[in-house]
C-alpha positions in Angstrom: 226.2 139.2 142.4 223.3 140.7 144.4 220.0 138.9 144.8 218.2 140.8 142.0 221.0 140.1 139.5 220.9 136.4 140.5 217.1 136.2 140.0 217.4 137.9 136.6 220.1 135.5 135.4 218.1 132.5 136.7 214.7 133.4 135.2 215.3 132.2 131.6 216.7 128.8 132.8 213.7 128.4 135.1 211.2 129.1 132.3 212.9 126.6 130.1 212.7 123.8 132.6 209.0 124.2 133.6 206.2 122.9 131.5 203.9 125.8 130.8 201.2 126.7 128.2 201.3 129.9 126.3 199.0 131.7 128.7 201.1 131.0 131.8 204.3 131.8 129.9 203.0 135.3 129.1 201.9 135.9 132.6 205.3 134.9 133.9 207.2 137.0 131.4 205.0 140.1 132.1 205.4 139.7 135.9 209.2 139.4 135.6 209.4 142.6 133.6 207.6 144.3 136.4 210.1 143.0 139.0 213.0 143.9 136.8 211.7 147.5 136.5 210.7 147.9 140.2 213.3 145.8 142.0 213.0 145.1 145.7 211.0 147.6 147.8 213.0 150.1 149.9 212.1 152.5 152.8 211.7 155.2 150.1 208.4 153.4 149.2 205.6 154.7 151.4 204.2 151.2 152.1 207.7 150.1 153.3 208.6 153.2 155.2 209.2 151.3 158.5 210.5 148.0 157.1 213.9 147.5 155.5 214.8 144.4 153.6 218.6 145.2 153.5 219.6 142.7 156.2 217.5 140.0 154.6 218.6 140.5 151.0 222.4 140.4 151.6 222.4 136.6 151.9 223.6 134.4 149.0 220.4 132.4 148.7 220.0 129.1 146.8 217.0 129.7 144.5 216.5 126.1 143.6 217.5 124.0 146.6 218.6 120.4 146.1 216.3 117.6 147.2 217.8 115.5 150.0 216.4 112.6 151.9 212.7 112.8 152.9 211.8 113.9 156.4 210.1 111.5 158.8 206.8 112.4 160.3 208.1 111.9 163.8 210.8 114.6 163.2 208.2 117.3 162.3 205.1 116.1 164.1 205.2 118.9 166.6 204.7 121.5 163.8 201.3 120.1 162.9 198.0 120.5 164.7 198.0 116.8 165.1 195.2 116.4 167.7 192.6 117.0 165.0 191.8 115.0 161.9 192.8 117.0 158.9 194.0 116.9 155.3 197.7 117.7 155.0 199.6 119.3 152.1 203.3 119.4 152.8 206.2 120.9 151.0 209.9 120.3 151.7 212.3 123.0 150.4 209.6 124.0 147.9 208.8 120.5 146.6 205.7 118.5 147.4 206.1 115.7 149.9 203.7 112.8 149.1 205.2 111.0 152.1 204.1 113.5 154.7 200.9 114.7 152.9 197.5 113.2 153.5 194.9 114.2 150.9 191.9 112.7 149.3 189.5 113.8 146.6 186.4 113.7 148.9 184.5 115.8 146.4 187.2 118.5 146.1 190.1 119.0 143.7 193.5 119.2 145.4 196.6 119.2 143.4 200.0 120.9 143.0 200.3 124.3 141.3 202.9 122.8 139.0 200.2 120.4 137.7 197.5 123.0 137.6 199.8 125.4 135.6 200.8 122.7 133.0 197.9 120.2 132.6 195.2 120.9 130.0 192.4 119.9 132.4 193.1 122.9 134.6 193.6 125.4 131.7 190.2 127.0 132.1 190.4 127.5 135.9 193.9 128.8 135.6 192.9 131.4 133.0 189.9 132.4 135.1 191.7 132.7 138.5 195.5 132.6 138.4 197.0 136.0 139.0 193.6 137.6 138.7 193.4 139.2 142.2 197.1 139.5 143.0 198.5 143.0 142.6 201.5 144.0 140.5 203.8 145.1 143.3 207.4 144.0 142.8 207.4 141.0 145.3 204.1 139.6 144.2 205.3 139.9 140.6 208.5 138.1 141.5 206.6 135.2 142.9 204.3 135.1 139.9 207.4 134.9 137.6 208.9 132.0 139.5 205.7 130.3 140.7 205.8 126.6 140.3 205.1 124.7 143.5 202.3 125.3 146.0 198.8 124.1 146.7 195.8 124.3 144.3 192.6 123.7 146.1 189.2 123.9 144.3 186.1 123.3 146.4 183.0 122.7 144.1 179.5 124.1 144.7 177.6 123.1 147.8 180.5 121.3 149.5 181.3 121.5 153.2 184.9 120.2 153.7 184.5 118.2 156.9 188.1 118.4 158.0 190.5 121.4 158.0 193.3 121.5 155.5 196.9 122.0 156.8 199.4 123.5 154.3 202.9 123.3 155.8 206.1 124.4 154.1 209.3 123.0 155.6 212.8 124.3 154.9 215.5 121.7 155.8 218.5 124.0 155.9 220.4 121.7 153.6 221.6 124.8 151.8 223.6 127.5 153.5 220.8 129.9 152.7 217.5 129.2 150.9 214.9 131.3 149.1 211.4 129.8 148.6 208.5 131.2 146.6 205.4 129.1 147.1 202.2 130.0 145.3 198.8 128.9 146.5 195.5 129.2 144.6 192.3 128.5 146.5 188.9 128.6 144.8 185.8 128.1 146.9 182.6 127.8 144.9 179.0 128.8 145.7 177.6 127.7 149.1 180.8 125.9 150.0 182.9 126.0 153.2 186.6 125.3 154.0 189.0 125.8 156.9 192.7 126.1 156.1 195.8 126.3 158.4 199.0 127.5 157.0 202.5 127.4 158.4 206.1 128.0 157.2 208.8 126.3 159.3 212.5 126.1 159.0 214.2 123.2 160.7 217.7 124.7 161.2 219.2 128.1 161.9 220.3 128.6 158.3 218.8 131.7 156.8 215.6 131.3 154.9 213.7 133.9 152.9 210.1 133.0 151.8 208.2 135.1 149.4 204.7 133.6 149.4 201.6 134.5 147.5 198.1 133.1 148.1 195.1 133.9 146.0 191.7 133.1 147.5 188.4 133.3 145.7 185.2 133.1 147.8 182.3 132.8 145.5 178.6 133.5 146.3 177.7 132.5 149.9 181.1 130.7 150.4 182.8 130.6 153.8 186.6 130.6 154.1 188.2 130.3 157.5 192.0 130.8 157.2 194.6 130.6 160.0 198.3 131.6 159.6 200.7 130.4 162.4 204.0 132.2 162.1 206.5 130.9 164.7 209.6 130.3 162.8 213.3 130.3 163.8 215.1 133.6 164.3 217.0 133.4 161.0 213.9 132.9 158.9 212.2 135.8 157.1 208.7 135.7 155.6 207.0 138.0 153.1 203.4 136.7 153.0 201.1 138.2 150.3 197.5 137.1 150.5 194.7 138.4 148.2 191.0 137.5 148.7 188.3 138.2 146.2 184.8 137.9 147.7 181.5 137.6 145.9 178.0 138.2 147.1 177.1 137.1 150.7 180.4 135.4 151.2 182.3 135.3 154.5 186.1 135.2 154.7 188.2 135.5 157.8 192.0 135.4 158.3 193.6 135.1 161.7 197.4 135.7 161.8 199.5 134.7 164.8 203.0 136.1 164.5 205.5 134.9 167.2 208.7 133.9 165.5 211.0 134.7 162.6 213.6 137.4 162.0 211.5 139.6 159.7 207.8 139.0 158.9 205.8 141.1 156.5 202.1 140.3 156.1 200.3 141.9 153.1 196.6 141.0 153.5 194.2 142.3 150.9 190.4 141.9 150.7 188.3 142.9 147.7 184.5 142.9 148.2 182.8 142.4 144.9 179.1 142.0 145.8 176.6 142.9 148.5 176.2 141.5 152.0 179.8 140.4 152.3 181.6 139.9 155.6 185.4 140.2 155.9 187.3 139.5 159.2 191.0 140.3 159.7 192.5 139.5 163.2 196.0 139.0 164.5 198.2 138.6 167.5 201.9 139.5 167.5 204.2 138.7 170.4 207.9 139.3 169.6 211.1 140.1 171.4 214.9 140.3 170.7 215.4 142.1 167.4 212.4 140.6 165.7 210.4 142.7 163.2 206.7 142.1 162.3 204.8 144.3 159.8 201.1 144.0 159.1 199.9 145.8 156.0 196.2 145.3 155.4 193.6 146.6 152.8 189.9 146.1 152.7 188.3 147.5 149.6 184.5 148.1 150.0 183.2 148.3 146.4 179.4 147.6 146.8 176.8 148.4 149.4 175.6 146.6 152.6 178.9 144.9 153.5 181.0 144.7 156.7 184.6 144.4 157.7 186.2 143.9 161.1 189.9 144.3 161.8 191.4 143.7 165.2 195.2 143.4 165.7 197.0 143.1 169.0 200.7 143.5 169.5 203.1 142.8 172.4 206.7 143.9 171.9 209.7 143.3 174.2 213.5 143.9 174.0 214.4 145.6 170.8 211.5 144.3 168.8 209.8 146.4 166.1 206.2 146.3 165.1 204.4 148.0 162.2 200.7 148.2 161.4 199.5 149.9 158.3 195.8 149.3 157.8 193.7 150.9 155.1 189.9 150.7 154.5 188.6 152.1 151.2 184.8 152.7 150.9 183.8 153.5 147.3 180.9 156.0 146.5 178.6 153.1 145.6 179.3 151.2 148.9 176.6 152.7 151.0 175.5 151.1 154.3 179.1 149.9 154.8 180.0 148.9 158.4 183.8 148.9 158.8 185.7 148.6 162.1 189.5 148.8 162.5 191.5 148.6 165.7 195.2 148.2 166.5 196.2 147.9 170.2 199.8 147.5 171.4 201.8 147.0 174.6 205.4 147.9 174.8 207.1 145.9 177.6 210.6 147.3 177.0 211.6 150.9 176.6 213.6 149.9 173.5 210.7 148.2 171.7 208.9 150.3 169.0 205.6 150.2 167.2 204.7 152.3 164.1 200.9 152.2 163.5 198.9 154.0 160.9 195.2 153.1 160.6 193.6 154.7 157.5 190.0 155.3 156.2 189.3 156.6 152.7 185.5 157.1 152.5 183.7 158.3 149.4 180.2 157.3 150.5 178.0 159.3 152.9 175.8 156.6 154.5 178.3 154.4 156.3 179.4 153.4 159.8 183.2 153.4 160.0 185.6 153.6 162.9 189.3 153.2 163.4 191.8 153.7 166.1 195.1 152.6 167.7 196.5 152.5 171.2 200.1 152.2 172.4 200.8 151.7 176.1 202.2 149.5 178.9 200.6 147.1 181.3 198.0 148.5 183.7 199.9 149.1 187.0 196.7 149.0 189.1 195.8 145.6 187.6 199.3 144.4 188.3 199.0 145.6 191.9 195.7 143.9 192.4 197.0 140.6 191.1 200.2 140.8 193.1 198.2 141.6 196.3 196.3 138.3 195.7 199.5 136.3 195.8 200.1 136.0 192.1 203.8 136.2 191.2 204.9 139.1 189.0 205.8 137.0 186.0 202.5 135.1 186.0 200.5 138.3 186.6 202.1 139.9 183.6 201.4 136.8 181.5 197.8 136.7 182.5 197.3 140.4 181.8 198.9 140.0 178.3 196.8 136.8 177.6 193.7 138.7 178.6 194.8 141.5 176.3 194.9 139.2 173.3 192.0 137.0 174.2 189.3 138.8 172.2 191.2 137.8 169.1 191.3 134.2 170.2 187.6 134.2 170.9 186.7 134.3 167.2 188.9 131.2 166.4 186.4 128.5 165.3 188.7 125.5 165.7 189.2 124.6 169.4 192.4 122.8 168.8 193.9 125.9 167.2 192.8 128.0 170.1 194.5 125.6 172.4 197.7 125.5 170.4 197.9 129.3 170.2 197.2 129.6 173.9 200.2 127.4 174.5 202.4 129.4 172.1 201.4 132.6 173.8 202.2 131.1 177.2 205.6 129.9 175.9 206.4 133.4 174.4 205.4 135.0 177.7 207.3 132.4 179.8 204.3 131.6 182.0 202.0 128.6 182.6 198.4 129.5 181.8 196.7 126.7 183.7 193.2 126.8 182.4 191.2 125.4 179.5 190.1 127.5 176.5 
């Protein structure tokens, strides 16, 4: 039985065991019909032209992994940004871990998606927000059909969340192969501010496939600062679908750091519904071996006087493959738009590849838009200069590659994350970057 057939045969049993109201049941059923019709994407689909899921889908995944003994914090401490005070929402094999989580109300509403989808007190917010910005592509629809566990975060009006929120998904590897489908819903109301750090981490070398969906709603004058740290084991694959709906004068930024995993596909979509909106999408990818990372971005400018800034850096070694497909759409009504998009890449190995396709679709005539991409190797003159000053070749390469990615790090607002990412970059490059950031 292939994975699609297994999912089809499991859906009815899943629906029967979860507690849903009629609205959620209808959403699930409609979503599953879409997945049944479309199936998994293939390279025949334009958006998946350079990314094949064949090697990932051939595993015999457990769809509902059994719950074993709880993890101890000391065993997973290194995966948290533990040198800052933060709230923690932790999931183990798709199930919430109260033992590892640290949450408090503190004027905000934090609960599990399973509770939000089933309890009457959340019915109104679910009907207003759940599955309202997510698209109907096959993988998002599959997640919607099976969505149960994940984080629901509601920040009320005029609330500045004093501490970052860490959302961490652990896979224990207790099953031979595991498929997880977390669903996050984050609603940030008017004049509120939140910082969120997200990570998916497998703890063994057993294959893991995660199909994640996050919907974020930034209402008027809200600020959302989101960080994705992707440094998983080489048998873990991640399809990360994030949809952000912004209202007037809101600011939303997403920084994606992709260092680990077998196959990673990031679908990041911004929809600007109001004036004077600012959207920021930045990322650093450093991979080697036969790793594959695909960034697929969309910024949809719908109303005037808005800005978007995209800046993605990639460093590829060995037989690694990178993909960047970035689209900016500027509607006719979106005059005075300022949109910037850049994708710059370094190929260290002759066998590494990058497929990049920045796109602009502009229907307005009073805009300032630019896009571009570069693919090259390290600057030989800069290397010669550093070697002539007594810097060993390995360290010289590392410093040049760190400098290459540094402008992405400069916009990270949490110093501890900047330090953690700097260390991860140094480890990936095999050098010691001996300075503070």
